[in-house]
Each structure stands twice: as structure tokens, then as C-alpha cells.
N, C-alpha and C positions, 0 to 999 in steps of 0.2 A: 504494499500500500503505500510507504515511503516513497519508491520510485515513480509511482503514477502522479503525487503530487510536487515532487519537486523537479526544478529546472533543471537539475545536472543529476545525472545516475549516480546512485551512492558507491557502484563499484569504481568509478572514477577517482570519485575523492578518495576512496581507501588507496587505490593504488599511486596514488601521487601525481597524477597525470594534470592537474589542476595547480599545479606549484607556482606558475607564473599568471594567474588568472588576473591577479592585482598591480603588476609590474606597471610602473608609469614608464611612458615612452621615454626615448633618450633625445634630447635636445642637442642638437649638434651644433648650434650657432653661438655667436659670441654673447657672453651676457650684457645686459646695459645696465650703466652704474646708476645708481639711486640720484646721484647730481647731474644727470644728464637733463638739459634744459627741454627735451621732447620726449622723458619719460610719461607725462601725464599725459600727451597726446598719443603716444603709443600703446599704452598701458590701457586706456578706454577709449578707442575707436567709436563705441557706441554714442559716448557722450559728447564726443568731439568730432563730429563727422566730416566737418570741413576741413580740418586741420589746424584750427585756430582757435583762441579763447584761453590759453592755457595762463599761468601764471607767467610765464617769460616771454610771453608775445611782446612785441614793439607797439608799445601806446604812445600815447602823446604826453608829455610833463605833466600837465595839469590833471590827467586822470590817472596815473601811477599811484599803484596800492600797495601796502606791504603785504607780506604772505597771511597775515591774520585778517586783514580787512577782504582779502581774496579769499579764503575760507568762509568769511561771513556772509560775503556777497552770493556765493555760489552756493549756501544753504539756506538762506533767507530770499532768493530770487523766485519769481513766479514761475520759473521753468521748475518743475518740481523733479526731473530726471535725476539731478544731482543728489536731492536728498534721499529718493528711492533707492538708490545703487548702495546697498551695503558694502561693497568694495570699494567703492569709490569714498565712503565715509571713514573707512579703516586706513585708505591711501593717507588723507587729508590730517586723520590723529598722526599718523606714523611722521607725516612732514614736519608737524608742529612739533612731536615728541623731539625728532632728532634737531630741530632748530634749538630748543630749549637745552637739550643737551650740552649743545655745540656752545650756548652762549654761556650758559653755568659754567662750563669747564674754563674756556676763554677768561671770563670774570674771576674765577678761582686763581687761576693760575698767572693772571695778568702783573698781579702785584706783589707776587712772592718774592722774597729779597732773597740774590744768591742763584735766582733761574734766568736771569735778564741774557747772562752771558751764555746760555746753555744751548745746544743745538736740538734739532728735534729728536737726533737720534740717541743723545745722551739723556733726554729727558725721557723718553720713551724705556732707557734701561733703569731708570730710576724707578718708572711705573712699573715694570716687569720684576725688579728688585724689591717689591714692596716697602719703598720708602716710607718711614713714617709721615714725614711732613706733607709726601704728596699724598699718601694714603687719606689723613685728615681732612685736607682740602678738597679733594675728591669727595669725600663721605658729606661734607659740609655743602657741596655744590650739588650733590645729588637728593639733598633733602627737597627739593622743590619739586623732584619729578615723580610724580603718580606711579606708583606700582613698583617703586624700588625699596630695599631694605632699609635705608637711611630714611626715607619718607615716612614708612612705617613705623620705626623706632622713634621718630620726630614725634609722630600722631599719639603712639602709645606713651611717651612721656609728657605730653601736655595733658592726655587723660588722667595719667597719675596725678600730675600736680593739682589739677582740679579737682580730683575727689580728695586729696588729701587737704584743700582750701577749702571746700565748699562742703565736703563729704561725700555720701554715696547718691548717685542720681535718683530721682524718685520722680513717678508720674504725675504725684498729687502736690 
């Protein structure tokens, strides 16, 4: 009875002939960098059917906008295609997250005394070597990035201090 209701014969499963049933296709093209200016147009051809309208398109100076304004415009515009596309929403969230991380890291490491004369390679060695001063600064800058361990540690510390100051939370 199982063979009648199943899409696949039970003997074929037991023999192991379906090992590659869920293999992904091998892509042989070169990967696209997330920093490529055309990544948005290439990733979402159904949203940008004319190949224009991305963040990096040439615009007059008076109508230029920063990435946050661009994201808000896309989500709040009358054209609902953008806000109904889950993949595009996650793409915009990822772009904002990468920008926030980059800005935080730059801000945290910009004013560190003793790091002005270091090359990028030397700084990378310090990071890989778990240098305590770099680790402390990175932890401080990651507090503003939701989803990271320092973010949750910071939130937990705030909650503990409020509980100690005001007592346990109550609903009445």
C-alpha cells in the first residue's frame, strides 16, 4: 500500500539510488560582489524590469538620496512590488546591516591611539591574534548591531540594572 501512495518506490529509496535527489546545480559563472553597483538590478530583474531605478543610478544632484532614504522610498512608495517581495526586503535589511557594521567599525577604530600608522595587513593580524584592545573596541561597536552577542549582552545588562533599580517587572 505504501508504494501506491508514495511518489517514489520504496525499493528505490532503500537501494540508495536517490542520493543525489536534492543536490543543487553547480554554477560555473563567476560570483558577483555584494559591492557591485549593479547587484540590485541583476538580483531583482522582476522589480527593475527596465534596468534602472537602483540606488547607484545616475541622478541629478537635487534628487540624490542616501541609502536609508532610498530604502524608505522603496518601501513606502505607491508601487507595492518592492514591499511585497520578501527577498528584496531581506536584501535591503542586509545592505543596511553591512553599512551599519562598516560605520561602527570605522568609527571605533578611527580614533584609536597607536593605530594611525598601522597598515591594513598589520591591523588584520592584530584582529586574528585576538588583541585585547581591538577586541574591546569591536565589541563596543557591535553593541549597536541587532542580533550580535554584544547587542544582547548590552540589552541584558540594561534589563538587570533596571530590575535592580525598580524591582521586578509587573503588569499592574
